N, C-alpha and C positions, 0 to 999 in steps of 0.2 A: 823823153819816152815815158817816164814814170808819170808825168803830169797828164799825158794823153790817156793813160790807162785809168787814172783817177776820174777824169772828166767823163770818160766813156762809162765807167761804173755808175757815176752819179746820175747820168741820164737814164740808165736802165732802172735804177732804184726809184727815181722820180715817177717813172711810168707805172711801176708796180704799186707805189704808194697811192698814185691817182686812182688806180683800179680798186684798191682796197677802200679808199675813201668813198668812191662812188658806190661801192657795194654797201658799206655801212650806212651811207646816207639814204640809199633806197630802203634798207631794212628799217631805219629809223622812221622814215616817212610812212612805211607800211604799218609800223607799230603804233604811230600816232593816229593813223586812220582807224586802226582796229580799236584803240582805246576810246576814240570818239564814238565809234559804233557801240562799244560796250556801255559807255556812259549814257548814250542816248537811248539805246534799246533795253539794256539789261542792268543798268546801274543800280536800281533799287533792289533787284534780286541779289546781286552780288554783295551789296552793302548789308542786306539782312543776313546773308550767309556768314559774312565776316563777323558781324555783331553777335550772331548767335553762338559764336565760339567763345564769347566772353562769359565770365562767371557772374551770375546775378545771385545775390543772397536769397536763399530759400529758408523757410521755417516750417518745421513739423508741427502739426496740430494734433495733440494726443487724443485718442478715443477714450471714452469712459467705459470701464469694465462694467458688465451687467450686474444688477443686484441679485442677491439670493434672499428669498422671502420664505416665511412659513406658509401654511395652507391658507391662512386668512390674510395674506399679503403684508404681514408685519415684516419689516426689513431686518434681516439677520446679517447681511453683508452688503456694503455699498462702497462707492468711491467718491471721495471728496476732493474737489479741485484745490491744488496748492500751487504756490508760486515761488520761483527763484528770482531774487533781485539781481539784475545784471547791469554792470557798468561797461560802457564802450569808451575807453580812454581816448581812442583816436578821434572820435567825434568831438569830445570835449576839448582836447588839446589843439585840434586843428580848426576849431570854430572861428568864424569871422566876427563873432560877437565878443565884444570886450567883456572881461571879467567872467567868461564862461566857466572857467575852473573854479572861481570863487562861488559862483552860483551853485555849481554842482556840489561843492563841499557844504554849503549852507543847507541845501535841500536834503542831502543824505543825513546830515546831523539832525535836522529838525523832524523829519518824518520817519527815519529809521534808526536813530540813535547811533549812527556810525560816526566816529570822531573825525574831525577835519584833518587831523594829522595822519590818520590811516588812509584817508582818501588821497591826501597830498602825496603820500609815499607811492601809492599805486600810479597816480598820474605822472609822477616824476620818473619812476623806474620802468613803467610799461606804457609810455606815451603812444606807441603805435599798436597796442593790443586792441582787438575788437571785441573781446569777450572776457570779462572778469565777474565771477559770481560772488556777490557780497553777502547774501543771506539765502538760506535754503528753506523750503517747506513753510513758507509764510501762508497764513490764512487770508481769506478775502477781507476780513475785518482789519487785518494788519496793513493791507495795501490800500484800502479805500481812502484814507486821508490824502494820500499822494494822488490818487485818481481825481479826487475832488479838487485838489490844487491845480492839476493840469486842465480841468474843465472850468476853472475860475474865470470870470469875465472882468476881474479887477484889473484895470489898466496898469496899476503900479507893478503888477507881477508879469506883465506881458513879455518883457525882455527876458526875465528869468525863466519863464515857461518855455520860450523859444529856444533858449540856450540848452536846457536839460531834457526836453521832451524826446529827442532822438538818441540821447546818450545814456539815459537811465530808463530801463524798461524791464518787463517781467516775462519770464519764461514759464509757461503753464505746464503742469503735469497733474497726475492724480495720485492720491494716497488711499489705500484700502482701509476701510473703517469697519469694525465689528461692534455695533451698538451695545451688545450684551456681553462683551468680553469673553467669558469662559463658557457661556451657554452653548451646548451642542458642539463643543470645540472640535472633537475628533470626527464628528460627522460633517461639519461645514468645511474644515480645512482652512488653509491660509494661502497667501501668495508670496512669491519670491520678489526680489528687488526689480526684476524685469517684468513684473505684472503677470507672470504665469502662475497657474494654480499649483499648489503643493498639497497633497492629501485631500481626502474628503470630496465633497461636491465641487469645490474649487478646482480640483484636479480632474475629476471624471468629466465634468462639463466645461473644461477649459476652452475648447473651441467655440462653444455656444456663448460663453461669457465674454470671450475676446471679440474685439472689433477691428477696424482698420483705421490707421492714422490718416488724418487729412494733411494738407500742405498748402503753403502760401508761397507763390513764386512769381517771377516776371517773364513776359514774353513780348515779342515785337509784332506790332500790327502791320498792315500793308503800307501804312504811312511812316513806317520805321519809328513808331512811338512805342516806348516801353510801358506795358500795361501790367498791373498786378492782378493775379488771379488767386482766389481762395477756394480750395476744394475741401469741403466740410468733412470731418471724420464720420465714420459709421460706427456708432456705439455698439457695445455688446448687448446681447439679449438678456432678459430677466429670467432667472430660473425659480420657479415656484415649487417649493418642496412639499412633501406630504406631512412634514412635521407640524404638530400643533404646539406652539410655543408654551402654552399653559400646561399641557401634559408633559412636555419636556421639563418644565420647571418642577412639576410634581415629582417626576422620576429622579431628577437630580437632587431635589431636597432630601428625599429619604435615603438616597445613596450617601449624600454628605453627612446626614445624621448618623448613619451606621459607621462611617469612617471616623467620625468624631468620637462616638461612644465606644466602639469596639476596634475598628480598623481592620485592614486586610491588604493582601498584596494587590488584588484587583477586585472591584465590584462593578457589575454592569447590569443593565436592564434594557430590554426591548419591549416596546408597547406597539402592538400591531392590530390592524383591522383584519380579522381572519377571513372576511368575505371578499377581499380584493387585493390583499398583499401590501397595502399601504402601511408604511412605518410611521406611526404617530409620534414616537419618541425613541431615541437611541442614546443611551447615556452610559458613562463609565467613570471610574475614578482610579487613579489620580487625574486631575484636570490641568489645563494650561490656559493662558490668556492669549486669545487670537491676535490681539493688538501688539503683543510682545511675546511671541511663541517660544523664544529662547530663554525666557526668564524661568528658571527652574525653582525659584523660591515659591512660586504659586503652587507647585506640586508638592511642597513640603520640605524641600532641601534647605538646610541652613547655610548661612554664609561660610561657616567653618568647613562644612562638607564640600561646598563648591570650591573653596580655596585649596583643598587637598586633592581635588580631582585632576587627572591628566586630561589632555585634549581628547584622547581616545575615549576615556571614561565619560567625559562630557558629551561627546557625540553619541555614544551608546545610550546614555540616559535620555537625551532628547529624542532619539529615534524610537526608543521604547515608549516614551510619553506620547508621541504623536500618533502612534499606531492606534487603530480602532479595534479595541478588544473584541467587539461584537462581530467583526468581519475578518480581521487579519489574523487573529490568534485562535488557536485550537486547544482542545483539552479532551480528556476522557469524559463523556457526557453523563455517565452514571445512569441511575434508574429512571430518568425522564424518558429514555428510549424504550422502556418496557411497554409503553403505550403502543409502539410500533410492532413489537413482537406479538402482543395480544391481538391487536387489530388485524394483522396479517393472518394469524392462525384462525381467527373467526371468519375472515373473508374467504379463506380457502377451505372452509368447512372442516378444519382439522380438529376442532374442539367444539363441544356443546357448551353453551353459556352456563348451563346449570351443572356441568360436570364437576365431580369432586376430585381433588388432588390431595396427596399426602406429602407434607414436607417433613423429612426426617433430619434436616440440618445440612443437606447438601447432596452432591452427586459424586460418585467415584468412577473414574475411567478404568475399566477392568484391564485393559492392555498393559498399563504401566502403573496403576494404582494411584494416579493423581486424583486428589480430592479437592473439589471446588465447593466452598462452604457457602452457607446462607447466614452463618453467624447466629442462627436461632433455629429452634425446632418449632415450627408453627402447627404441626399436626394436620388435621383435616381442614382444607380450605376449598371453597368453590373458586371459580375464575375471578369473580369480583373481589374476593378476599385476597387472591394473589396480587391484585393491584393495590388494594387499600393497605395491606400489610407489607407491600413491596418485597414479595417473596422471591428470592433468587431461584429457589428450587423449582417453583412452578414455571418460571421462565425457561429454565434448562429443559424441563420436561416438554414444554411446547416446542422448543427449538429442535429437539430430537424428532418430533413429528414433522416439522417443516423440512428438515434435511439440509445438508450443506449447500447443495446447488440452489435450492429455492431460497435459502437464507440469504445468499449473496444477491439474488434477484430482489429480495425484499429490501435490502439496504439500498440498492440502486433505485427502487421504486420510490422510496422516501427521501431520496436525494443525498444519502450519505456517501461521502467520497466523491462528490460532484460539486461543481460550481452552481450556485443558485441563480447566478446572473444578475444579482443585485447591482444597481448602478452606483457602485462605489469602488475605488481602486484597491488593488492588492488583496482581493478575496482569496482565502485559502480553500483549497478543495479537500485536503486531507486524504487524497487518493492513495498516497503511499502507505498510509496506516491501515487501510481497509484490507482485510483478508479476501483472497479470491477463492474460487472453488478449488484451485490447484494447491493452495497452501493452507487452507483452513481445515483443521482437524476437529474432532468432537469437542475437545477442551476449549479451543479457540471459539467455536460456535457457542458453547455454553457461556463463556465470559462476555462474548459480544451480545448475547441476548439480554443482558442486564447492563450494558453500556460501559464495559471495560475491555481493554485490549486494543482499542482503536481510538482515533480522535475525531472530533466534529467541531464545527463552529456554532456560535449562538444562532446565526441567521439560518443555518441548516436545520437545527433542531426546531426553532420556532416556526419555520415554514412547513415542516412536516407535521408538527402538532396542529397547526391551523387547519390542515387538510383533514385531520382525524376528527376535529370537532365541527367542521362546517359542512359536512355531508360528503366529504371525500374529494374535494376540489383543491388541487395543489396550484396555487397562484404564485407567479413570479414576484418575489419581494421587490419593492422599489421605494425610493426616497424622493422622487420628483414626480409631480403630477402634471405640470404643464410648462411650456416655454412661451414667453411673451416678448414682444418687441419693446424697445426702450420707451415707447409712448403708451404701453399698456395693452396693446392689442394681442390677443392670443394667437400664437403661431402654430403651436403643436400641443396636443393633449395626449397624455399617457393613460390609457384606460387599463383596466385589469387584464392580465394576460394569463389565461388558463394553460398550464403546462401539461397536466395530465390528471387523471383521477387515481386515487390511491386505495380507497375503500368504498364500500357500498354505503348507502344512506342508513341501511339497517344496522350495519356495524358501527357507524358513526353514532347513532342514537344509543346503542348499547354502551359504547365507550363513554359517552357523556354522563350516563347514569353512574357508571363505575367511578368516574373521576369526581362526581359529586359526593359519592360515598367516601372517597379518599379524604376529601376536605372535611366532611361532616364527622366521620367516625374513624378515620385512619391517620396516616402519617402527616397529612396536610392540614391539621386543625388550625395551625397558626396563621393560615391564609384566609380564615373565615372573615366575612364582613357582614355586620349586622344588617338584616333586611334584604340581603342579596344571596342568590344561589350561585356559589362559586364551585367550579370543578377544576381539579388540577392534580399534578403529580410532583412529588418531591424527588430529589436525586442527591446521592452522596457518592463521590468517586474517590477511591483511595489512590493517591498519586504515587508515581515512581520516585524513589525505589520503594517497593512494597515493604510493609512492616513498620514504616515511620508513622508520624502523626499527621503528616500533611494531607489535607482533604480539600476537595472542591465540592461545595454544596450548591444546590439549585432548587428552584421551584418554577413550574410552568403551569399556568391556569387560564381559564376562560370564564367570562361572565357576560350576561346571565347564562348559565350553563344550558338552559332550555333553548335559548336562541342566541348563541354567542355573538357579541358585538365587539368584544375587546379581549385580546390575549396579552398576558404579561408574562415575561420570562426574565427571571433574575438569577444571576450567578454570583456567588461569593467564593473567591479563590484564596485559600489559606487565611482564614480569619485569625486575628490576633487573640486567640483564646486557647486555653489548655486543651479543650475538646473542640477541634475544628470541624468535627463531623456533624454538627447540629444543623440539620436542614431547615430548622425554624429560623435561622439567620436570614435565609433567602425568602422563606414563606412570609415572614413578618414584613419585609420590605414590599413584597408583592401585595400583601393585604393593605398596607398603607397607600400604595399607588392606586389600587382598585377603589379604596374608600373615597378618594378625592376625584379620580378621573371619571368614574361612573356618573355621579351627580353633575359634574361639569358637562358631560356629553348628554345630559338630560335623560339618562337611563336611571329610572327611579326604583326604589326598593319595591319588591313584590311580596316579601315575606313579613310576617308579623315579628316585631322586635320585642323580645322579652325584657322584663325589668332588669334582669341580670346583664343582658347584652347592652342595654342602654347605659347602665352604670359603668360597665367596663369601657364602653366607648367614650364616655364623658371623662373618665379618670385616666385613661391610657395616654401615656406620653410617647408611645411608639418605641419604647426602649426594647432592648434585645436581651438584657441580662436574665430576665425571668422566664424566657421561653424554654419550653421543653425540648428534649432531644427528639430526633426523628424516630419515634417508636422506642419503647422501653428496651426492646431487644436489639436495637441497632441493625434491624434486618436489612437495611438498605446498604450496608457496608460490606457487601460480599467481596471475597478475595479468592484467588486461585493459587495453589501452591506453585504452579509452574511460572507464575508471574513474580514470585517473591525472590 
């Protein structure tokens, strides 16, 4: 009975298995038919899809960062191609060429002075590695002998060349080079390790100077052949600055001379074309080397000082060094802004040019008795005398006529407390230091009239002054004149940009005469240049805290004053001298810059040179020790009791 049940079960099972087998067979036949159809009709497409999923080695081709040049196309910053020597151990160790490893060791020792033992260690310990950098930042001259070897047609080297050509290769990149090292360092700026700009033109025009990397990669053709494609990089554009390298050198030479002979916390100069806002030179000290911007020894730090510095102190020192004093830093401008007070009063018909004033040594605010001094009693002065003698009392009397509301408008008109829009990063506006109509009282207005109690930047002061001497036209200051493609074609031109008018031509003409008198017979005598008519204004600002000896002195002038073509502004911050308040420190630097820059620009003398002037010019060494103070009475050194 049991046997019958087993046989019966087996027959049933066999039938089921037969059905399953037939089903599987039919599916298999259908699958084979489908595969045949795929292979016949769509085989190539599927093969390409599968192969496209494979990884093919690609290579980035770096772009060249654009150059920075001066106005005459002298290169100030460029990028030089450098090479990393790369070894592919896998190619060498898996080569079907006998002695491939020995060939590689011989070549690397002969052409790159890498010992055979070092190479052998790499090949032994990293046989499957595809990328080992042996040397970095090699020059073209250093790699050329190896290139010549690979291109050799000497049959004796054929096997060796074949063995190493794919396993020893170069990876290209670029290194930023600054041909003049420290020249215009805080204006040009430098780049980070990722080739992005830091500070200066390098930062502001980073997008323009940057390009797009190319690449080399493989793809499949319709015939399923692997083809190599090279997409060339797009290089960055060239930035042509307004800087004249020769005028920049002149400015830096006399700043350096002052730092050597006298020294100061900071010394800076801006040379500008007053008729279009172009900056021809922008210099300051201390300086740094653009090719090695983290080397503080260039700025005068000793090795002992550096050894004693903490990381934080080191970072602070570098940050301070890299800042552009002319744009990023601010200070109380002092008496150079008296030109604005007088110009505005004249333009608003608040004063007659021939009007007489009386300076009794200062002004007293009757409400609380605050006395704001002139530090001298000048007595009777006309308006020109108020400028030539740098009289604070006259400025305070003019500010009373202007009034608080109009005075704040005047400051805005001349750009104080506002960004000039210069094409450099980190410009300071000083807006927080400028009094408004709501918080300015009579005393604050008085001190502001002669440049104390608020801050300004050098670029703000020089831009305003240019408008006063050029007929009243306030041009946007700029340091770049054009953009060019990497093959030299001009892409964009930056023409002068008129922002507004500040004074009338009549006022401008009167001011030029007063500024000429200031240099000829007033506080600016140290700025005289034999044969040229120079007009300008000195400045001395007492620094906080009041009552100390710290002073910032300055001079701003134009030449030839009858038709200004050049404006020079010099600031000396805390000179290393017992009396820091000698504005002649700045005036002498400005005179020296004028004396070389004017002839270079083919602006020739128009005035007769006396025998005394010729003798002084021939014997002068440009030193600063024998220069007179700014006026015997220090009239430019005004203070206010409320500020002390």
